[in-house]
N, C-alpha and C positions, 0 to 999 in steps of 0.2 A: 504493501499498501503506500503511495506516496503523500508525505506530508508536507505542508506548507510553511512559510514562517509563519503564517498564521496561526494554523495548529500548534506549532511548538511552542509560540508565543503569546498563551490566551491575555494577558494581563499588556496594557498599554503603557509601557513603562518610559516616563519621561525625565532625560536627563539633563538637570539645569546647567545652562552653561557657567561657568566660572568666569568671571570677568577678571581681565587683567590689567592691572594699575601697576605704577611704579613702585607703589608703597609694598603691594603686593611681591612683586620682583624683589625688592630687600627683604622682606620678610622669608621667602621660599628660600632664598639664597644663602639668606645668616643661616636657617636651620640645613641647609645642604651643608654648609660648611661642619656643623656640629656633626651631624649623621655621618658625613665621610670621615670624619676624626673618629667616629666613635667604633666605625666597620673597620678602617683601615688600619689604625693602629693593635689592637689584638691581632688583625691575621700578620702583620709582620712580625710580630713577636713568637706567633706560631710558628712562621716559615723560617725565623732564626734559630729557634730551638730545635726544629728537625732537622736544620743544616747550617749548621755554623758557619760553614764558608761565606753565606749569605750576609756579607755585609756593605749593603750599599750605600749603608749613611757614612762611611768611613772613604769614599770615592769623593773626587773633588780637592778645590781648594779650601773650603769652607771646613774647618774642622769641627766636631761636635764632641770633642775628648771632655771638655769642660763641663757638660751638659750631664743630667741624671735624672733618676724618676722623680727627684721633686720640681722639677721642670715640667711636666704634666699639671701641677698644681698652677706654676706661673702663667702656662698656657690658659689654664680655664680663666684664672682670673682677668687675663687680657679677652678673653671672650665675653666673661660676665661684664666687661668695662663696656665693650663694644657693643653688648646687649642693653644696656644703659643710653648709649648715645640713639640706638635703634627706638628705644620708647620716645626718649625726648624726642627725636624727628616726627614720630608716628602723631605726636600728641597736637592737636589743633591748636592752632592758631589764635591767639586772643582777636576778640570784636568789640567794635565799639556798638555804640546804642542803635546805629543804623543796620548791624550786622555785617560791618563791611571790617577785612582783618586791619589791627591796627597797625600800624606802619612805626616800624621801629628804626630810629635814625642812628647810625654809626658815629660814634666819637672816638677819639684816640684812648680815652677810659677804655669804652668798651671793647676796641681790638686789644689792648695789653692785657683786659682779664681773659681775653683770647687765646691770646701768646701762651700766657701763664697754663693756662688749662692743657695748652698743646702739649707744653714742655712736661707736665706729669708723667705720662706713659715713660718717655724714654727714660726720666730720670728715676723710676721704678727698676727698669730695666738695669739698671748701674747698680741698683742698691743689690737685687740680686744676684747678679755677677761679682760684684766686691765681695758679699757677704760669705763666698766660698773661697775666696782668695786668690782670685782670678784679674789680672789687669786688665780693664776696659778696652785701651789699645792693644792687647793682644789678643783678646777675644774678639775683636772685630777687624783685627789686621789693619790697623790705624798707622801704623810705620809708614816713614812714606817711602820706604824702600818697596812697597807693594804699588806703591804707585805711579812706579815711573812710564806704565802704557798708558793713562789718562788724558793723554794730547790724543790717542787713538781712539781709546774705548767712550769718551763721554761724547763729541761729536758724531761718533759712527753710533750709538744707542740713540742718540736724538733724531737722527736722522732717517735710523731705522723706523722710530716711531710716528715721525710723518708720512713714510712711505704708507704704513699703515692706514693713516687716517685718510690719506690722500685715495687711496684704494679703496676703501668703504664707501666714501662719499661720491668719489667717480660710479660704482654701483647701487647709487640710492639710498644713502644708510639716511640722512635728513629728511629724506621724504617718508622713508617707511618709519623712523621714530613719529614724524607727525601724524601718521595713519593709525599705527598701532594706540600713541597713547596722549594722543593728543595736547592739549595744555600743559600735560606733565614735561614733555619733551621741552624743558627751559633750560636755560644758559645755569652753569655751574654757580653755586651760590657767593662765590668769593670773587668771579668773575663777573655778576652780577653786583656786586658791593661795590667794586672797583669803578666800572663803568658808572653808577649812579652818586659817586663819592665827588663831592665838589671841593670840598677844603684839600690843599695841597699837603698838609698834615696826614690826613687819612689815606690818600693815595699813597704815599710813601711808606706810610707803617704796613700798610699791604703790601705793597712791592716788597718790601724787607721780609714780610713773613711770610711770603710765597717762596722769596729767592733761596734766603737763610734760614730761617727757621724749620717752614715744613718739611724742606729736603733733609736736613739732620735729623728733626723728631721722627719722621714718618718710616726714616731707613733704618734707625734702629731698634725702632720695634718690628718694622714688618719683617725688612732681610734680616738684621742682624739678631734678633730673638724668637721670630714667630717661624720663620722658614728653616732655621736653623734647627729649632726644637723639632720643628717638625720633620725635620730629615734626620734627626737623632732616631727619632722612632718610627721611620718609614723606610724611605729614602727621598732623591733629589727630585724625579719626576714627581712624584706626589707632592713635598713640599713645595714647588714652584708653584703646581696647579692651586692649593690649597689657599697659600699666603696671596697669591694674585687675585682670587676671587675673592677674598675676603677685604682686600683693598681695594676693589672695586666699589664693593657694595656698602662701606663704611663712608667712602664719600657721599652717599645720596642723592644721586643725579644721575637720572636713567640715560641722560643724554652723553654724558661721560663716560658710562657703566663700561661698555665693550673697549673703547681705547684706552682706560683705566690699566683695563685686564689685562690690554696687550703689553701696555707697558712697565705694568709691574712684572710680567713676562721677562721684558728685556733687562728690569734690573735685577732679578734673581740671577740669569744668566751671567750679567756683568759679574754679580758680585762673585759667582761661583767659579768662572774662567777666571778672576783675579785675582781672588783669595780677600781682599780688601773692600771694607763697606765704601770706602774714598770713591770708587765705582758708579755703585748707585745711586749715591749723593751726588755727585756731578752731573750725572744725566739728568737725575732729578731735576736740580736746580737750574741746569742750563734749558731744559725743556720748560719748567715754569718763566724762567728770564724771556725767553723767547715769546712764551704766550701773554706775559704782561707788556713786552714790546710792539706785538701786534694790535693790543688793545689802546696802546698810546696811538700809534699811529691813526688806528679806525677813529679815535675819540677827536683826534684834531684834525 
């Protein structure tokens, strides 16, 4: 006897469509990172137990020798910090009596507080590393002898990042973002703030933060600690993917998400190939400086 689909499915089942928004991407992406860690770390531990010769975390120029089981707690602390940042991002903006979002005027004091907050995570890394008697410069490869190829690595990394940007833009990236996310596909908050800032002091502080503070602070945390710790308990490939995905997510800008993930992959590769955090710091700083320069040219 022949059965049709109607006989096999007597009930009309309607599967609701799940709306995709920038907020949902960040939420799903964050928990994807957590799930990946929860699955990969035990599997890597099991594989090493079964075959001790598997020591992928010892390959490459980024050493994991100073790290131990307690750094799993350190990794958890940073994930908790970024969970707080995610919750803060998802908190609805204040509105006035007419229901319009309250406009916050950026002042030098607000920017100074933002810079201080930005410095807290790298300071936490410094405390955790120094607590075990390891010098920060040794752990991060900050001796200048490791930075002799920066004049090649830095422009090469930035050029690679821009080649990727031009490639995806050529294939309709901006149009696709607008179609998928509408008003959510907006400028990164730092860029928007810089464009709207009228006071020269504010613009200077934003430029200093973007070119000097952010590259050092973010590289210490993401490449210096999160990448290295993840590599210690898995391997280079997974550490690169995990740290890059998290790096893109915590900037909370859907327009910059894919470019930032690619940039983070370039930064991780530069760190691993050089063994010095100066490599990703310099690429990150030059990339941000070029973005500021473009905004200045556009502004004038």
